C-alpha positions in Angstrom: -38.5 20.8 -18.8 -39.6 18.5 -21.6 -36.5 18.0 -23.6 -36.6 15.2 -26.1 -33.3 13.4 -26.2 -32.0 11.9 -29.5 -32.8 8.1 -29.4 -30.4 7.5 -32.4 -27.5 8.0 -30.0 -26.3 6.5 -26.7 -26.2 8.9 -23.8 -23.3 8.5 -21.5 -24.1 10.0 -18.1 -21.8 10.7 -15.2 -23.6 9.5 -12.1 -21.6 11.5 -9.6 -19.7 10.3 -6.5 -22.5 8.6 -4.7 -25.1 11.0 -3.3 -28.1 10.6 -5.6 -28.6 14.3 -5.7 -25.1 15.0 -7.0 -26.1 14.3 -10.6 -26.4 17.1 -13.0 -29.8 18.4 -13.9 -29.3 17.3 -17.5 -28.2 13.8 -16.3 -31.3 13.6 -14.2 -33.6 14.6 -17.1 -32.0 12.0 -19.4 -32.5 9.3 -16.8 -36.2 10.4 -16.4 -36.7 9.7 -20.1 -34.5 6.6 -20.5 -36.0 3.4 -21.7 -32.8 1.4 -21.4 -30.2 2.0 -18.7 -26.9 0.1 -18.5 -25.3 1.0 -15.2 -22.1 0.1 -13.3 -23.8 -1.7 -10.5 -20.7 -2.3 -8.4 -20.0 1.5 -8.3 -23.0 3.7 -8.6 -25.7 4.4 -6.0 -28.7 2.2 -7.1 -31.0 4.9 -5.8 -30.3 6.8 -9.0 -32.4 4.3 -10.8 -35.4 5.7 -8.9 -35.3 8.6 -11.3 -36.2 6.3 -14.2 -39.8 5.8 -15.3 -41.6 2.6 -14.6 -40.8 -0.1 -17.1 -37.3 1.1 -17.9 -35.0 -1.8 -18.8 -32.1 -1.6 -16.3 -29.0 -3.8 -16.9 -26.2 -4.1 -14.3 -22.9 -4.1 -16.3 -20.8 -5.4 -13.4 -20.8 -9.0 -14.9 -20.8 -8.0 -18.6 -17.9 -7.6 -21.0 -17.5 -4.8 -23.5 -19.1 -6.7 -26.4 -22.2 -7.6 -24.3 -22.5 -3.9 -23.2 -22.3 -2.7 -26.8 -24.9 -5.3 -27.9 -27.4 -4.0 -25.3 -26.8 -0.5 -26.6 -27.1 -1.5 -30.3 -30.3 -3.4 -29.6 -31.8 -0.5 -27.7 -31.0 2.1 -30.4 -32.3 -0.1 -33.2 -35.5 -0.5 -31.3 -35.9 3.3 -31.2 -35.3 3.5 -27.4 -33.4 6.1 -25.4 -30.3 4.3 -24.2 -28.3 5.6 -21.2 -24.9 4.3 -20.1 -24.7 5.4 -16.4 -21.2 5.5 -15.1 -19.7 6.6 -11.8 -18.3 10.0 -11.1 -17.4 12.0 -14.2 -16.9 10.2 -17.5 -13.5 11.8 -18.3 -11.7 10.2 -15.4 -11.1 6.4 -15.6 -14.4 6.1 -17.5 -13.3 3.9 -20.4 -15.8 5.6 -22.7 -13.4 5.9 -25.6 -13.4 2.1 -26.3 -17.2 2.1 -26.0 -17.5 5.1 -28.3 -15.2 3.6 -30.9 -17.2 0.4 -31.1 -20.5 2.4 -31.4 -19.0 4.5 -34.2 -18.1 1.3 -36.1 -21.8 0.3 -35.8 -22.8 3.7 -37.1 -24.2 4.8 -33.7 -23.4 8.2 -32.3 -23.1 9.1 -28.6 -23.3 12.0 -26.3 -21.5 12.6 -23.0 -23.1 14.3 -20.0 -20.5 15.2 -17.4 -20.8 14.3 -13.7 -19.3 15.2 -10.4 -16.0 13.3 -9.8 -15.1 11.6 -6.5 -12.2 13.9 -6.1 -14.6 16.8 -5.9 -17.0 14.9 -3.7 -14.2 14.0 -1.3 -13.0 17.6 -1.0 -16.5 18.7 -0.3 -16.9 16.0 2.3 -13.8 17.3 4.1 -14.5 20.9 3.5 -11.1 21.6 1.9 -9.6 23.2 -1.2 -6.9 21.6 -3.2 -5.6 25.0 -4.2 -4.5 27.1 -1.2 -2.9 30.5 -1.8 0.9 30.3 -1.4 0.7 26.6 -0.4 -0.5 24.7 -3.5 -1.8 26.0 -6.8 -1.9 22.7 -8.7 -3.6 19.3 -8.4 -2.3 16.0 -9.8 -4.9 13.3 -10.4 -3.4 9.9 -10.8 -3.4 6.2 -9.7 -0.9 3.4 -9.2 -0.4 0.6 -11.7 -2.5 -2.5 -11.4 -3.7 -4.5 -14.3 -3.4 -1.3 -16.2 0.2 -0.2 -16.3 1.3 3.4 -15.8 3.2 5.3 -18.5 6.9 5.4 -17.6 6.9 9.2 -16.9 3.9 9.0 -14.6 5.2 7.1 -11.7 4.2 8.3 -8.2 7.9 9.2 -7.4 8.0 11.6 -10.3 4.8 13.4 -9.3 5.9 13.5 -5.6 8.9 15.7 -6.5 6.4 18.6 -7.0 5.0 18.2 -3.5 1.7 19.7 -4.7 -1.8 18.5 -4.0 -2.6 15.0 -5.2 -5.8 12.9 -5.6 -5.0 9.2 -6.0 -7.7 6.9 -7.4 -7.9 3.1 -7.4 -4.9 2.6 -5.1 -6.1 2.3 -1.5 -5.6 -1.5 -1.6 -1.9 -0.7 -1.7 -1.8 2.3 0.6 1.3 1.1 2.3 3.3 1.1 -0.9 1.7 4.4 -2.1 2.9 6.1 1.1 6.4 4.6 0.7 6.8 5.7 -2.9 5.5 9.3 -2.2 8.1 9.6 0.5 10.8 8.2 -1.8 9.8 10.8 -4.4 10.1 13.8 -2.1 7.2 14.3 0.2 8.2 14.6 3.8 6.9 11.7 6.0 4.8 14.2 8.0 2.8 15.3 4.9 -0.9 15.3 5.7 -3.0 12.6 4.1 -6.7 11.9 4.0 -8.5 8.8 2.8 -12.2 9.1 2.0 -14.1 5.9 1.5 -17.3 6.2 -0.6 -17.3 10.0 -0.6 -20.9 11.5 -0.2 -22.5 8.1 0.4 -24.4 7.5 3.7 -21.7 5.1 4.9 -18.8 7.4 4.0 -15.7 7.1 6.2 -13.0 9.8 6.6 -9.5 9.1 7.8 -6.8 11.6 8.4 -3.1 11.1 9.1 0.3 11.5 7.6 2.3 9.5 5.1 4.0 7.9 8.0 0.9 6.5 9.7 -2.0 6.5 7.2 -1.5 2.9 6.1 -2.0 1.6 9.6 -5.2 3.7 10.0 -6.6 2.4 6.7 -5.8 -1.2 7.6 -7.4 -0.8 11.0 -10.5 0.6 9.4 -10.7 -2.3 6.9 -10.8 -0.1 3.9 -9.7 -2.0 0.7 -11.5 -0.3 -2.2 -13.8 2.5 -3.3 -11.7 5.1 -1.6 -9.7 8.2 -2.7 -6.3 9.1 -1.3 -5.7 12.9 -0.9 -2.1 14.0 -0.2 -0.5 17.4 0.3 0.0 20.5 2.5 -3.5 21.7 1.5 -4.8 19.4 4.2 -2.5 21.1 6.8 -2.8 24.3 8.9 -0.9 26.7 6.6 -3.2 29.1 4.8 -3.1 32.6 3.2 -6.0 34.8 2.2 -6.7 35.2 -1.5 -5.9 38.6 -3.0 -9.2 38.5 -4.9 -11.3 39.7 -2.0 -8.6 41.8 -0.3 -9.9 45.3 0.2 -6.5 46.7 -0.8 -6.4 44.8 -4.1 -7.8 46.4 -7.3 -9.1 44.6 -10.3 -11.4 45.1 -13.2 -14.6 45.2 -11.1 -13.4 46.9 -7.9 -11.1 49.7 -6.9 -8.9 49.3 -3.8 
């Protein structure tokens, strides 16, 4: 396809969880036409930049502050170039695009978001599991623990743990010991299954499985300190029930029992 993307706007593109092929087709096409790419070099797979045309300006934002990033965007748009902000996973989760968008708006520059595949989806695919298992878990909590960014008072791990449903915990593996303790304090049994997936879908991905009682030791032994997702809940266990959707005895709008 030969779509022409609006150069008067900045294009925010979700880069996916790691595998260079897990970018949306639209994101791929935007990258192919990009003339300026500002990418989160400490997080995304640099092979994604192979999709760019020769001569594309590529700026690693790992060492840049917000004002410097916005300046690169503004200069690119004023020069009539297609500017892409390439960020890890999907933009809607821990993407910090609102602050970038607000600064662009003050400069009179619009922006477009192209969604991507989040790491919590990549990790589930890596393990071949579903977060929603009939009669076991029908909800997923996506959260993190506090660090430099504090958590709202009603969103503490202990509160979420009371539900004992599926959880995907970002940005927290460096404190896995405390994460496990707090989940147990909140209500999960100590033998609740846990998986830690380091760099989901990357070639050097690591998968660890255990329980809340022993996962911290396994993570420490593996030397995993960042870029990993913690998955918690009975969906990782053995209990499973077939869906009614494909049950031969179940009627619905498109099929009679």
